[in-house]
C-alpha positions as CSV (number, residue, x, y, z in Angstrom):
1,M,109.3,112.3,113.8
2,R,107.9,115.3,115.7
3,Q,104.8,114.5,117.7
4,N,103.4,118.1,117.8
5,K,102.5,118.5,114.1
6,Q,101.8,121.9,112.5
7,N,99.2,122.3,109.8
8,I,100.3,123.7,106.5
9,L,98.2,124.7,103.5
10,V,99.6,123.2,100.2
11,T,98.2,124.6,96.9
12,R,98.9,121.5,94.8
13,P,98.4,117.7,95.3
14,L,101.1,115.7,97.1
15,S,102.1,112.1,96.4
16,A,101.8,109.5,99.2
17,Q,105.6,109.7,99.6
18,Q,105.6,113.5,99.9
19,L,102.7,113.4,102.4
20,E,104.7,110.9,104.5
21,Y,107.9,113.0,104.3
22,A,105.9,116.1,105.4
23,R,104.6,114.2,108.5
24,I,108.2,113.0,109.3
25,L,109.2,116.7,109.3
26,G,106.3,117.4,111.8
27,L,104.0,118.9,109.2
28,E,100.3,118.0,108.5
29,P,99.4,119.1,105.0
30,V,96.0,120.5,104.2
31,V,95.9,120.1,100.4
32,E,93.8,122.6,98.4
33,P,94.8,122.4,94.7
34,A,94.8,125.8,93.0
35,L,95.2,124.4,89.5
36,E,93.5,121.9,87.3
37,F,95.1,120.8,84.0
38,N,93.2,119.8,80.8
39,F,94.7,118.1,77.8
40,P,93.4,118.0,74.2
41,D,91.2,115.1,73.1
42,Y,92.8,115.1,69.7
43,W,96.4,115.8,68.8
44,D,96.3,116.2,65.0
45,G,96.9,119.9,65.0
46,V,99.8,119.7,67.5
47,L,101.4,116.8,65.5
48,K,101.2,118.9,62.3
49,V,103.1,121.8,63.9
50,I,105.8,119.5,65.0
51,N,106.1,117.8,61.7
52,D,106.2,121.2,59.9
53,H,109.3,122.2,62.0
54,L,111.5,119.1,62.0
55,K,114.7,121.0,62.4
56,S,113.6,122.8,65.6
57,D,114.7,121.7,69.0
58,W,112.2,121.3,71.8
59,V,111.8,123.1,75.1
60,F,109.9,122.1,78.2
61,T,109.2,124.2,81.4
62,S,106.8,121.9,83.2
63,A,106.0,118.3,83.8
64,N,102.6,118.9,82.2
65,G,104.4,119.7,78.9
66,V,106.2,116.4,79.2
67,K,102.9,114.6,80.0
68,A,101.5,116.0,76.7
69,L,104.6,114.8,74.9
70,G,103.9,111.3,76.3
71,E,100.4,111.4,74.9
72,L,101.8,112.6,71.5
73,M,104.3,109.7,71.4
74,R,101.4,107.3,72.1
75,A,99.6,108.9,69.2
76,G,102.5,108.1,66.9
77,L,105.0,110.9,67.3
78,Q,108.6,109.7,66.9
79,V,111.4,111.8,68.4
80,R,114.1,112.3,65.9
81,P,117.6,111.5,67.2
82,E,119.0,114.9,66.1
83,T,116.4,116.8,68.1
84,Q,117.8,118.5,71.2
85,L,115.6,118.7,74.3
86,F,115.9,121.4,76.9
87,A,114.2,121.3,80.3
88,V,113.8,124.0,82.9
89,G,114.9,121.8,85.8
90,A,115.6,118.4,87.3
91,K,112.0,117.3,87.8
92,T,111.1,118.1,84.1
93,Q,114.3,116.4,83.0
94,E,113.4,113.3,85.1
95,A,109.9,113.2,83.5
96,L,111.5,113.3,80.0
97,G,113.9,110.5,81.2
98,E,110.9,108.4,82.0
99,L,109.9,108.6,78.3
100,G,113.4,107.5,77.4
101,L,114.6,111.0,76.3
102,E,117.7,112.9,77.3
103,S,117.6,116.6,78.0
104,R,119.8,119.5,79.2
105,I,119.0,121.7,82.1
106,P,120.5,125.1,83.2
107,R,122.6,125.3,86.3
108,I,120.1,127.7,87.9
109,Q,116.7,126.1,87.3
110,D,114.4,128.9,86.0
111,G,113.2,130.2,82.7
112,K,115.8,133.0,82.4
113,H,118.7,130.6,82.8
114,L,117.1,128.1,80.5
115,A,117.0,130.8,77.8
116,E,120.7,131.5,78.4
117,L,121.6,127.8,78.1
118,I,119.8,127.7,74.7
119,V,121.5,130.9,73.5
120,E,124.9,129.7,74.6
121,E,124.5,126.6,72.4
122,G,125.2,129.0,69.6
123,K,123.8,127.0,66.7
124,I,120.0,126.9,67.5
125,N,117.8,128.9,65.1
126,S,114.4,127.8,66.3
127,V,112.7,125.9,69.1
128,I,109.3,124.4,69.7
129,Y,108.1,125.4,73.1
130,F,105.6,123.0,74.7
131,H,103.6,125.0,77.2
132,G,100.2,125.7,78.7
133,N,97.8,128.6,78.2
134,L,99.1,130.6,81.3
135,S,102.9,130.1,80.7
136,R,105.0,133.2,81.3
137,D,107.0,135.0,78.6
138,E,110.4,135.4,80.5
139,M,112.1,132.7,78.5
140,T,110.5,133.3,75.1
141,D,111.2,137.0,75.2
142,R,114.9,136.4,75.7
143,L,115.2,133.9,72.9
144,V,113.4,136.2,70.5
145,D,115.7,139.1,71.4
146,E,118.6,136.8,70.5
147,G,117.1,136.1,67.1
148,I,115.9,132.5,67.9
149,E,112.5,131.7,66.5
150,V,110.1,130.4,69.2
151,I,107.3,128.2,67.9
152,E,104.8,128.3,70.7
153,L,102.8,125.0,71.0
154,E,100.0,125.1,73.6
155,V,99.5,121.5,74.7
156,Y,97.5,121.9,77.9
157,E,95.1,124.3,79.6
158,T,95.5,125.5,83.2
159,V,92.3,126.2,85.1
160,I,92.7,128.3,88.2
161,H,90.5,127.5,91.3
162,P,90.0,129.9,94.2
163,V,91.9,128.8,97.3
164,Y,90.7,129.6,100.9
165,L,92.3,129.1,104.3
166,P,90.9,126.0,106.1
167,D,88.9,126.2,109.3
168,K,91.8,124.9,111.3
169,P,94.8,127.1,112.0
170,V,97.8,126.7,109.6
171,S,101.4,127.6,110.2
172,G,102.4,128.2,106.6
173,I,101.1,128.3,103.0
174,L,103.1,126.6,100.2
175,F,102.9,128.0,96.6
176,Y,104.2,126.3,93.5
177,S,103.5,128.8,90.7
178,P,102.4,132.4,90.0
179,S,99.0,130.8,88.9
180,A,98.6,129.3,92.4
181,V,99.2,132.8,93.9
182,E,96.4,134.0,91.6
183,G,94.2,131.2,92.9
184,F,94.7,132.3,96.5
185,K,94.2,136.0,95.5
186,R,90.8,135.0,93.9
187,G,89.8,133.0,97.0
188,E,91.0,134.0,100.5
189,G,92.9,137.0,99.2
190,F,96.0,138.9,100.5
191,D,94.1,141.6,102.4
192,H,94.5,140.1,105.8
193,D,96.5,142.0,108.5
194,H,98.7,139.0,109.0
195,L,98.8,135.8,106.9
196,P,100.6,132.7,108.0
197,P,104.2,132.5,106.8
198,L,104.4,132.1,103.0
199,F,106.7,129.7,101.1
200,A,107.5,129.6,97.4
201,I,109.0,126.8,95.2
202,G,111.2,129.2,93.3
203,P,112.2,132.9,92.8
204,T,109.6,133.7,90.1
205,T,106.7,132.5,92.4
206,A,108.4,134.3,95.4
207,K,108.5,137.6,93.4
208,I,104.8,137.5,92.6
209,L,103.9,136.4,96.1
210,K,105.9,139.3,97.7
211,E,104.2,141.8,95.3
212,E,100.7,140.5,96.2
213,S,101.2,139.9,100.0
214,N,103.6,142.6,100.9
215,Q,105.2,140.3,103.4
216,P,108.4,138.2,103.5
217,V,108.5,134.9,101.6
218,E,110.8,131.9,102.2
219,T,112.0,130.3,99.0
220,A,113.2,126.7,98.4
221,R,116.8,126.5,97.4
222,Q,115.8,124.1,94.7
223,P,112.5,123.8,92.8
224,D,111.6,120.5,94.5
225,T,108.6,119.6,96.7
226,E,110.7,117.9,99.4
227,V,113.1,120.8,99.6
228,L,110.1,123.2,99.9
229,L,108.6,121.0,102.7
230,R,112.0,121.0,104.5
231,T,112.3,124.8,104.1
232,A,108.8,125.2,105.6
233,A,109.6,122.8,108.5
234,N,112.9,124.5,109.3
235,Y,111.2,127.9,109.4
236,I,108.1,126.9,111.4
237,F,110.0,125.0,114.1
238,N,112.7,127.7,114.5
239,D,112.0,129.3,117.9
240,N,113.2,132.7,116.7
241,N,110.6,132.7,113.9
242,K,107.9,131.6,116.3
243,A,108.7,134.5,118.6
244,E,108.6,137.0,115.7
245,S,105.1,135.8,114.6
246,I,103.5,136.1,118.1
């Protein structure tokens, strides 16, 4: 464990295990969540859409979509054995597994490759897409282009909060979604001459971050918090990178 810890700004909550891992890496997270998630009080309308499309397979691109499914199951929804479930990545797949449900994930864990996985299945005519109000259209556009009907089912609301740099110096800022990038844009903003090093959970977030900041972005090799923390630590404690930032 490094004794001389470096502060990092993290734009989403971390679990106790993730906080401990960050500190083992020599990082001291300053957590400033960019996003808040709200779920419906009543699920009748959502249940009706699902029951009206019993032959459609299901698609999830976030743990929040899975959380909504858990609420639906507690409200009486039964998952039919013939329904195929697709998840954007390992974390979403793991969340579905905790509900006792199996799902398939693409080799490269993003929306584009999730769409390709569904298309390659070859026998899917329609899917129900469990998503939030700010979900991006990358996956749905590809499926529609391939003649697959996408029944969009909004199951949670994302509220964006402005994010500011803390009073203490930070050696990096970690972003988990394009919406988090928007939160920083609404708060501190990207007009500084030189921001701390920027880190992204995946390529989609990195692309938006580069466009907004006009500076290099380090991207985690896998969309996983511990991998992102390790990416940040490796970069921050690299002497060559330190020299470049002086």
